[in-house]
C-alpha positions in Angstrom: -43.8 18.9 -25.6 -42.8 22.5 -25.3 -44.6 24.7 -22.5 -46.6 27.4 -24.5 -46.2 30.6 -22.3 -49.2 32.2 -21.2 -49.9 35.8 -22.3 -48.8 37.1 -18.9 -45.5 35.2 -19.7 -45.4 36.5 -23.1 -45.3 40.1 -21.9 -42.3 39.3 -19.7 -38.8 39.6 -20.9 -36.4 36.6 -20.6 -34.5 38.4 -17.9 -37.8 39.1 -15.9 -38.8 35.5 -16.1 -35.5 34.6 -14.8 -35.7 37.0 -11.9 -39.0 35.8 -10.9 -37.9 32.2 -10.0 -34.5 33.2 -8.5 -34.0 32.8 -4.8 -32.1 35.4 -3.0 -28.4 35.0 -2.1 -26.9 35.9 1.1 -27.4 35.7 4.8 -30.7 34.5 6.1 -32.9 37.3 7.7 -32.4 37.3 11.6 -35.0 35.2 13.1 -35.8 36.0 16.9 -35.7 32.9 19.0 -36.4 32.2 22.7 -33.3 31.8 24.6 -32.7 28.2 25.8 -33.3 29.0 29.4 -37.0 29.7 28.6 -37.6 26.9 26.1 -36.0 24.0 28.3 -33.4 23.1 25.3 -30.2 22.0 26.5 -26.7 22.3 24.6 -25.0 19.3 23.0 -21.6 18.7 24.7 -19.1 19.8 22.5 -16.9 16.8 21.3 -13.0 17.2 21.7 -11.4 18.1 18.6 -9.4 15.6 16.7 -5.5 16.1 16.7 -4.1 17.2 13.3 -4.0 14.7 10.7 -0.4 15.3 9.7 2.8 14.5 11.1 6.4 15.8 10.5 9.2 14.0 8.3 11.0 13.5 11.4 8.5 11.5 13.0 8.0 9.5 9.8 11.7 8.8 10.0 11.6 7.8 13.8 8.6 5.2 12.9 10.8 3.7 10.2 13.7 3.5 12.6 11.7 1.8 15.0 10.4 -0.5 12.7 13.7 -1.6 11.6 14.9 -2.0 15.1 12.0 -4.2 15.6 13.4 -6.5 13.0 16.5 -6.9 14.6 15.6 -9.9 16.6 14.4 -11.8 13.6 17.9 -12.7 12.9 18.3 -14.2 16.3 14.8 -16.1 16.5 12.9 -18.6 14.7 11.0 -17.1 11.9 7.6 -18.6 13.4 8.5 -17.5 17.0 9.5 -13.8 15.6 6.0 -13.7 13.8 4.5 -14.6 17.2 6.4 -11.9 18.7 5.6 -9.3 16.4 1.9 -10.4 16.2 2.1 -9.8 20.2 3.5 -6.4 20.0 1.0 -5.2 17.4 -1.9 -6.4 19.6 -0.6 -4.8 22.5 -0.3 -1.7 20.6 -3.9 -1.9 19.4 -5.1 -2.5 23.3 -3.0 0.6 24.4 -4.9 2.5 21.5 -8.3 1.3 22.5 -7.7 1.8 26.3 -6.0 5.2 26.4 -8.0 6.3 23.3 -5.1 7.2 21.4 -6.1 9.0 18.1 -4.4 10.7 14.9 -2.7 9.9 11.8 0.9 9.4 13.9 -0.9 6.6 16.0 -2.3 4.9 13.4 1.1 5.2 11.2 2.9 3.3 13.9 0.2 0.8 14.2 0.2 0.1 10.5 3.9 -0.1 10.7 3.8 -2.8 13.2 1.2 -4.4 11.2 3.6 -4.5 8.1 6.5 -5.8 10.1 4.0 -8.8 11.4 3.0 -9.4 8.1 6.5 -9.6 6.5 7.4 -11.9 9.5 4.5 -14.1 9.0 5.1 -14.2 5.4 8.9 -15.2 6.0 7.8 -17.8 8.4 5.1 -19.3 6.0 7.7 -19.4 3.3 10.6 -20.8 5.4 8.2 -23.7 6.7 
């Protein structure tokens, strides 16, 4: 059903009707508030800012080089032993991340590259067994 305009609405133009229902846009009018010292409110502690969420190409190349160097012992070890070795390194790095509170995309990239090396070593050990 369509809304039938009232006699007041019929006399108003379309623009006037729209203006009647529009809210003002812009900054809010200043509201006077009591100072926190008078109200007993406490400010929340400011949390530390996150480190930047990007890293350079040189850092990425360093991560890849480190992952390649971690794969060198695989030539000299039994695949299952090497997979256990890489799992231990990945767990050790995860523990360091948690204990030291390391954050940022670079830290996660290093951890994920360690996981990928571990996954590759585990898959190799499973297929060779």
